[in-house]
C-alpha positions in Angstrom: -0.9 42.1 2.4 0.5 39.9 -0.4 2.9 38.3 2.1 0.0 37.4 4.4 -1.8 35.7 1.5 1.4 33.9 0.6 1.6 32.4 4.0 -1.9 31.2 3.7 -1.1 29.5 0.4 2.0 27.8 1.9 0.1 26.7 5.0 -2.9 25.3 3.1 -1.5 24.1 -0.3 -3.4 20.8 -0.4 -5.9 21.3 2.4 -9.1 22.1 0.6 -11.9 23.7 2.7 -14.9 21.5 1.9 -18.5 22.3 2.9 -19.8 19.2 4.7 -23.4 18.0 4.3 -25.7 19.7 6.7 -25.6 17.6 9.9 -24.7 17.8 13.5 -22.7 14.5 13.3 -19.0 14.1 12.7 -18.8 10.8 10.7 -15.5 9.1 9.9 -17.0 5.9 8.4 -19.9 3.5 8.1 -20.7 -0.2 8.7 -21.1 -2.6 5.8 -21.3 -6.4 5.6 -21.0 -9.4 3.4 -21.7 -13.1 3.7 -18.6 -15.3 3.4 -19.0 -18.7 1.9 -15.3 -19.4 2.8 -15.9 -18.8 6.5 -19.6 -19.8 6.5 -20.8 -16.7 8.3 -21.8 -13.1 7.8 -18.9 -10.6 8.3 -19.2 -6.9 9.2 -16.7 -4.3 8.0 -16.1 -0.7 9.0 -15.3 1.5 6.0 -13.9 5.0 5.8 -13.9 6.7 2.4 -12.3 10.2 2.0 -14.8 12.9 1.4 -15.2 13.6 -2.3 -17.1 16.8 -2.1 -19.9 17.7 -4.6 -20.3 15.7 -7.7 -18.6 18.4 -9.7 -15.2 16.8 -10.1 -13.9 13.7 -11.7 -14.1 10.7 -9.3 -10.9 9.7 -7.6 -9.7 6.3 -6.6 -7.7 5.6 -3.4 -5.3 3.1 -1.9 -7.0 0.8 0.6 -5.8 -0.2 4.1 -7.2 -3.5 5.4 -7.1 -3.3 9.2 -7.3 -6.4 11.4 -8.9 -6.1 14.8 -10.7 -3.2 13.1 -12.7 -1.6 15.9 -9.7 -1.4 18.2 -7.7 0.7 15.7 -10.2 2.2 13.2 -10.6 5.8 14.6 -6.8 6.1 15.2 -5.8 5.0 11.7 -8.4 7.0 10.0 -7.5 10.2 11.8 -3.8 9.6 11.3 -4.2 9.2 7.5 -6.5 12.2 7.3 -3.9 14.3 9.1 -0.9 13.0 7.1 -2.6 13.2 3.7 -3.8 16.8 4.4 -0.2 17.7 4.8 0.8 15.8 1.7 2.8 13.2 3.7 0.8 10.2 2.4 -2.1 9.7 0.0 -5.7 9.8 1.1 -6.8 6.2 1.7 -9.9 4.1 2.2 -9.7 2.2 5.4 -11.5 -1.2 5.8 -11.6 -2.3 9.4 -12.4 -6.0 10.0 -14.2 -6.8 13.3 -13.6 -10.3 14.8 -16.0 -13.1 15.2 -13.4 -15.7 16.3 -10.1 -13.9 16.7 -8.0 -16.9 17.7 -9.3 -19.0 14.9 -8.9 -16.4 12.2 -5.7 -14.7 13.0 -3.4 -17.7 13.8 -2.0 -19.4 10.7 -1.0 -22.6 12.6 -2.4 -24.7 15.4 -1.3 -23.6 18.8 0.8 -25.7 21.2 -1.1 -26.1 24.5 2.2 -27.0 26.3 3.0 -23.3 26.2 1.9 -21.6 29.5 0.0 -18.9 27.6 -2.1 -21.3 25.5 -5.0 -23.2 26.9 -6.2 -26.5 25.3 -9.4 -24.7 24.3 -7.4 -22.0 22.6 -5.2 -24.4 20.8 -8.2 -26.4 19.6 -9.9 -23.6 17.8 -6.7 -22.0 16.4 -5.1 -22.4 13.0 -7.6 -20.8 10.7 -5.4 -18.0 9.4 -4.9 -19.5 6.0 -8.7 -19.8 5.5 -9.1 -16.2 6.7 -6.6 -15.0 4.1 -8.6 -16.9 1.5 -11.7 -15.0 2.6 -9.8 -11.7 2.2 -8.5 -12.7 -1.2 -11.5 -14.3 -2.8 -14.4 -12.4 -1.1 -13.5 -9.3 0.9 -11.1 -7.7 -1.6 -13.4 -8.3 -4.6 -16.4 -6.9 -2.6 -14.4 -3.7 -1.7 -13.2 -3.3 -5.2 -16.7 -3.6 -6.6 -18.3 -1.2 -4.1 -15.7 1.4 -3.3 -13.4 3.7 -5.4 -10.1 1.8 -4.7 -7.0 1.5 -6.8 -4.4 -1.3 -6.9 -2.3 -0.2 -3.9 -3.2 -2.2 -0.8 -1.9 -2.4 2.7 -2.5 -4.8 5.6 -2.1 -3.8 9.3 -2.2 -6.3 12.1 -1.4 -6.2 15.8 -0.4 -9.2 18.1 -2.2 -12.2 16.5 -3.1 -9.8 13.7 0.6 -9.0 13.3 1.4 -12.7 13.2 -1.1 -13.1 10.3 0.4 -10.1 8.6 3.9 -11.6 8.8 2.5 -15.0 7.5 0.9 -13.3 4.5 4.1 -11.3 3.9 6.1 -14.5 3.9 3.7 -16.9 2.1 1.4 -14.7 0.1 3.3 -11.5 -0.6 1.2 -10.6 -3.7 -1.9 -10.1 -1.5 -0.7 -6.6 -0.5 1.8 -4.0 -1.4 2.7 -3.0 2.1 2.5 -4.7 5.5 2.5 -3.3 9.0 3.2 -5.9 11.7 2.8 -4.6 15.2 4.3 -6.6 18.0 3.4 -9.9 16.3 3.0 -13.1 18.3 6.0 -14.8 16.6 6.3 -17.2 19.6 3.0 -18.9 18.5 3.2 -22.6 17.5 6.8 -23.0 18.8 8.0 -20.1 16.6 7.1 -22.1 13.4 6.7 -18.9 11.3 9.9 -17.4 12.6 11.8 -20.6 11.6 10.2 -20.6 8.2 11.3 -17.0 7.6 14.8 -17.5 8.8 15.3 -20.7 6.8 13.9 -19.6 3.4 15.1 -17.1 0.8 13.0 -14.2 -0.4 11.4 -14.7 -3.9 10.8 -12.4 -6.8 7.2 -12.0 -5.5 8.7 -10.0 -2.6 10.4 -7.5 -4.9 9.3 -4.0 -4.0 7.2 -5.0 -1.1 7.1 -2.9 2.0 7.3 -4.2 5.6 7.4 -2.3 8.9 7.8 -4.1 12.2 7.0 -2.5 15.5 8.4 -4.1 18.7 6.9 -3.2 22.1 8.7 -3.3 25.5 7.2 -6.4 27.0 10.1 -7.0 29.4 9.5 -7.3 33.1 10.4 -4.3 35.2 14.2 -3.9 35.6 15.1 -6.4 32.9 17.5 -5.1 30.2 17.4 -6.0 26.5 20.7 -7.7 26.9 19.5 -9.9 29.8 16.3 -10.8 27.9 18.2 -11.9 24.8 20.2 -14.3 27.0 17.1 -15.6 28.8 15.3 -18.8 27.7 12.1 -18.7 29.6 8.6 -18.2 28.1 8.3 -14.8 29.8 10.9 -13.4 27.3 10.0 -15.6 24.3 7.8 -13.1 22.6 10.5 -10.3 22.8 13.3 -12.6 21.8 11.5 -13.9 18.7 10.8 -10.3 17.5 14.4 -9.3 18.0 15.5 -12.3 16.0 13.0 -11.5 13.3 14.2 -7.9 13.1 17.8 -8.9 12.9 17.0 -11.4 10.1 15.0 -8.9 8.1 17.9 -6.3 8.3 20.4 -8.9 7.1 18.3 -10.5 4.4 16.2 -7.8 2.8 18.9 -6.5 0.4 17.5 -4.2 -2.2 14.5 -6.4 -2.7 12.3 -5.4 0.3 11.7 -1.9 1.7 12.0 -2.9 5.4 12.2 -0.9 8.6 11.7 -2.0 12.2 11.9 -0.3 15.5 12.0 -1.2 19.2 9.7 1.1 21.2 11.3 1.1 24.6 8.6 3.4 26.1 5.6 1.6 24.7 4.0 -1.7 25.9 2.0 -4.2 23.9 -1.2 -2.1 24.2 0.2 1.4 23.4 2.6 0.5 20.6 0.1 0.3 17.7 -0.5 4.0 17.3 3.2 5.1 17.2 4.1 2.1 15.0 1.3 2.9 12.5 2.4 6.5 12.3 6.1 5.7 11.8 5.3 3.0 9.2 3.2 5.4 7.1 6.0 8.0 7.2 8.5 5.3 6.3 6.4 3.8 3.4 5.6 7.2 1.9 9.0 9.0 2.5 8.8 10.1 -1.2 5.4 11.7 -0.9 6.2 15.1 0.8 6.1 18.1 -1.5 8.7 20.7 -0.7 7.4 24.1 -1.8 8.4 27.6 -0.6 7.7 31.3 -1.3 10.1 31.3 -4.3 7.9 28.9 -6.2 5.3 31.6 -6.3 7.5 34.7 -6.4 10.1 33.6 -8.9 8.7 34.0 -12.4 11.2 31.5 -13.8 9.7 28.6 -11.8 6.9 26.7 -13.5 4.9 25.7 -10.5 2.6 23.4 -12.4 5.5 21.5 -13.9 7.1 21.1 -10.5 3.8 19.6 -9.2 3.5 17.3 -12.2 7.1 16.1 -11.8 6.5 15.4 -8.1 3.5 13.3 -8.8 5.3 11.4 -11.5 7.8 10.3 -8.8 4.9 9.3 -6.5 3.3 7.4 -9.3 6.5 5.5 -10.0 7.0 4.6 -6.4 3.4 3.4 -5.9 3.2 1.6 -9.3 0.1 3.4 -10.5 -0.8 6.8 -11.9 -1.6 9.5 -9.4 -2.3 13.0 -10.5 -2.2 16.3 -8.5 -5.6 16.6 -6.8 -8.0 18.5 -9.0 -9.8 20.5 -6.3 -6.6 21.4 -4.4 -4.8 22.6 -7.5 -7.9 24.6 -8.4 -7.8 26.2 -5.0 -4.1 27.1 -5.5 -4.9 28.6 -8.8 -7.6 30.9 -7.3 -5.2 31.9 -4.5 -2.5 32.8 -7.0 -5.1 34.8 -9.0 -6.2 36.7 -6.0 -2.6 37.6 -5.2 -2.0 38.7 -8.8 0.5 36.0 -9.5 -1.1 35.7 -12.9 1.4 33.4 -14.7 1.3 31.0 -11.8 -2.5 30.9 -11.9 -2.5 30.2 -15.6 0.0 27.4 -15.2 -2.1 25.7 -12.5 -5.5 26.1 -14.2 -4.1 24.8 -17.5 -2.5 21.8 -15.9 -5.8 21.0 -14.3 -7.6 21.0 -17.6 -5.0 18.7 -19.1 -5.1 16.3 -16.1 -9.0 16.4 -15.8 -10.3 17.2 -19.3 -13.8 15.9 -18.5 -14.3 18.1 -15.5 -16.4 21.1 -16.3 -15.0 22.9 -13.3 -11.4 22.9 -14.6 -12.5 24.7 -17.8 -14.7 27.1 -15.9 -11.8 28.0 -13.6 -9.5 28.6 -16.6 -12.2 30.8 -18.0 -12.1 32.8 -14.8 -8.4 33.4 -15.4 -8.9 34.6 -18.9 -11.7 36.9 -17.7 -9.2 38.4 -15.1 -6.7 39.1 -17.9 -9.5 40.3 -20.2 -8.9 37.7 -22.9 -12.5 37.5 -23.7 -12.1 35.1 -26.7 -10.3 32.4 -24.7 -12.6 33.0 -21.8 -15.7 32.2 -24.0 -14.0 29.1 -25.3 -13.4 27.8 -21.8 -17.0 28.6 -20.7 -18.5 26.9 -23.7 -16.4 23.8 -23.1 -17.5 23.8 -19.4 -21.2 24.0 -20.6 -20.7 21.1 -23.0 -19.7 19.0 -20.0 -22.3 20.4 -17.7 -25.3 22.5 -18.9 -25.9 23.7 -15.4 -22.4 25.0 -15.0 -22.0 28.6 -13.6 -20.2 29.2 -16.9 -23.6 29.9 -18.5 -24.1 33.2 -16.5 -20.4 34.2 -17.1 -20.8 33.6 -20.8 -24.0 35.7 -20.9 -22.3 38.5 -19.0 -19.3 38.6 -21.5 -21.7 38.7 -24.5 -23.9 41.2 -22.9 -21.0 43.6 -22.5 -20.2 43.1 -26.2 -16.8 41.3 -25.6 
C-alpha cells in the first residue's frame, strides 16, 4: 500500500487539488480595460491570473506574460502555462492578452514601403506606430497591471508576425522593457528590412545582458522549394523566409554569453500553425532550470533532507530569474500531509517546518506543523503551533484541536 501512495506523491508533487468556486463555468480569464492617453483611445485587455485558492495562505506574486494579438493566442498560452507549471517545468504566470484596435498602426515600428507587393498604399499610410505602442505599454499598461494584479518583476513579451516584428524591435531598441522575448515568424521584411539591417550592423549593449530571446521560423516556402533554393532566391516571395534565416544566423554568431538565445526552423508548420509549438519550445528553453528531479529515494532514504533539497532548487530558480521564489506553500503543505499519511515522519517534519520558515505569517503552516506534533504525540509543541496559528487567525481550525488536547489533559 505504501508504494501506491508513493507513486501518488511522485505523480502529484506540485499539483494541488483545489476546490473551485461553485459554478458550472470553466473560466480561464476575464476582460479588463483602461484608457490610454498615449494612444488616445480605450484599450481592452484579457487577463488570466492563477487560481490562489481560499484566503488562507500568504498571497503570491507571479511573472507576467504580455501577449500581442491577444485573442488569437490567449487560450493556448494560458493552457500551456497551466500544464507546464503544474509539472514544475515553468512558473505559474499571469497572462495579459492585448486585443488590437489598429493592428498595422500599432505593431509596425517603421512606415511601410508601398512599393512592396504585399503592402498597399493605405496600409503603408497608417503604419509605423510601434514606438508609440511600446510607450503605451511602458507608461500605461504595465503600471496598470502592476497596480491591479499580483505581478513580480519578471516580464515576457510574445508576438507573432507583425507582433513578432514589434517584439524584435523592442528587444533591439528597448531591451529593459522585458526579461524575455518570444518572436514568432516576425515580419522582418517590413520597411525594406530596416530592423534586420539595424540588428546586423549594431553591437549588443550591457542592457541586453541576461535577456532571453526565442525565434520561431515557419515554413513559408512555396511547394517544392528547398531551403537552399530559397536562400539563393531574390524575389519578394522568399523575402520573409530569407530575412528570418539571416536573423537567426546573426543571433547565433553574435549572442556570445550575453544573451540566452535559441531559434528554430519548423519545417512542418506554416505561418498560422507555428505560434503554438514555438511558444511551447520557448517556455521550455527559457525555463530549462526549473524542473525538479525527485524520485522515490528522496522519501525512502532517511539521509536525504527533502526540504533542504527543495529549498536549494528554488534558490537556483531565484538566481536564474533575478527574484526570490519560494517553494509553493500549499503544494509543500500537501506533500507534508502525504508523507505523514505514509508514516514518513521525518520527511513530514522537514516539509512542515520549512513551510513555517518560508511563510511565517500563514496560520495554515503552523496549524499543519501542529498536526505533525499531534501525530507523534508531542503535545507541548503541538499546543505551541496551534496557539501561533490562532494568533494569526482566530477562526483557525487550531482552536478545536487545542481544545481537544487540553480536554484530554495533554
